[in-house]
N, C-alpha and C positions, 0 to 999 in steps of 0.2 A: 402493300399499297404505296405507290410512289408519291412523294411529297410534291406539292405544287410549287412552282417557282414563279416568283413575282417580281416585276420591275419595282422600283421605288414609287413610281407614279401609280402602279396598280395597288400597291400596299396602302399608299396615302388615301386613295379612293375608297378602298375596302373599309378602312377604319374612319374615314371622314376627317382626316387631318391634312394640313399642308406638307408638302415635301420637306420644307425647311424644319418643321417640327420633328419629323422622323430624324433627320441629320442632328438635330439638337439632342434628342433623346440618346442617340448612339453616342455622341460625344460626352454626355452626362453619365454614360454607363447604365442607362435604364434598359436599353435593349441592345442585343448583340449586333455587330455590323453584318454586312451581307456575307453570304456563304461563299460567293465567288466574286472577285473583282475584275475590272477591266470591261471590255465590251459585253461580257456575258454576266454582269453584276446581277446576282439573284438573291431574293429574300424568300424564306421559307415559313413553315408553321411556326417555328420558335419566334421569329420576329413578329409574325402576325398576331399570335396569342399574348406575347408579352406587351405588344403595343396596345392591344384591346385592354388588357388589364391595367396598364399605365393610365389609359383614358379613363377607365371606370374609377380607379382610385383618385385620379386628378378631379373627376367630377364631384368627389365626396370632400374635396379640398384637403387631401393629404399631401404633405409637402414632398417635393421631389426627392430630398435627402432620405425621408422615411420610406418612400416607394422604392428607391434603390436598395435600402437595407432590407426591405421585405423580399424583393425579387432576386437579389444576388444569389442566396443560397439555394433557390428553388429549381427542381428539375423541371423538365418540360411537362410531365404528368401532373406535378404539384401546381404549376402555372395554370394548366388546364382545369384542375380541380377548383382552385381559388377564383378563376375567372367565372366558372359556373355558378359558384356561391355568390360572387358579386351580382352576377345577372339575375339570379333568383331574388336577391335582396331588393334590387332596383325593380323587379316586376311586382313584388310585394308592396313596395312603396307606391307604385302607380296604382295598384288595386286600392290600397288604403286611401290614396287621394280621391279616387272616385266614389268611395263609400260615403253614405250619409254621415254627417256629424252626429255625435250623441244627442245634441239638442233636437236635431231633425228626426232621428229615430224615436226619440221619447215622445216628440210631438206627433209622430204618425201612430204610435201605439195608443196615445191618449184620445186621439180622434176616433180610432177604432173602438176604444172602450166607451166613448161618448155615444157613438152610433149604436153599439149594442145596448146601452142603457136606454136610449131613446126607443129601441124596438121592444125591450122588455116593458117599458112603461106604456107603450101602445097595446101591447097584449094584455096587460093587467092594469087598467086604469083604475085609480082610487075611486070608490063610490062617493058621490057628492053628498049624500045624506048622512054619512058616517064621518065625515071629516072634522077634526077638531080645529078650532080656531086658535091662532098662535098664543093669545093671551090665556087660554085654558090649558095649554100643555105645560107639564112640569119640567123645569130645567133639568137637563141630564148632563152628567160629567162623563166625558168619554176619553179614554186613554189613546194616544197616538204614538206611532213609531215614526222616526225620521231617518232618512238615509240621504247623504250628499252623493249625487250621481256624478257630478262634475262641478267645477267652480261655477257658481251661480245657478245651479240646478239642483233642487232638492225634491224628495219624494216623501210626502207625508201620507201615512196610512193608518186608518183606524185599527185599534187592537182587535177589535171583533169582526174583522173582514172575513168574508166567506172563504171556504177552501178553494172554490174555483177561481176566485180572485186572487188568492195567494199564488197560484201557479202563474198568472200574469205578472204579478209583482216579481216572482222569482226570475222570469224572463227579462224583466226590465233590469233587475239588478245584474243579472249575467251580461247583458248587453253593455251596460255601464262599465262593469269591470273589464270587459274586453277592450273597451276605448280608453279608460283612464287608469287601470290598475289602482283604483283608489282604496286605501286601507280601511276605511270606514264601512265599505260594502261588505256585508256578511249575509249569510242565509237565515236571518231571523224571521223572514216572511213565512 
């Protein structure tokens, strides 16, 4: 496979940087100079891949001296691999930015649970003749479990919750762990 040859203008357009930035990076030793000089000055895959990687690392606010130290010993295949890793990292960050926040996720789960509870109550309404007035009911002590899902978000669950609801609690805790990696979240549910 023959390597594509680019002018400095084509290289700048491909990566989305000004020509003067490419010249600066060459001067700073971040990317190698052109493969041929003179009228037939040409840039190839190595300059293109290294330039893309420099831009990815710069977007992460990595200092140019550090970028130079990272790139200098790398072969073209190593540059290609590192660039792929950086592009995957950026794609993951973009997906994470579009995902709902933990607060939104928990809110949607709670709305769903409230809807299910309303449906259950509609199916099995309490008979009016057998209801106990609040003053007649005996006070009950109930044990509760508490999990911190995220700063400012807690989940309080009765210790005698049903097995079916424990599955829902487990899903909530798992989702919170994925978003926060909070050490207080365990599988006690």
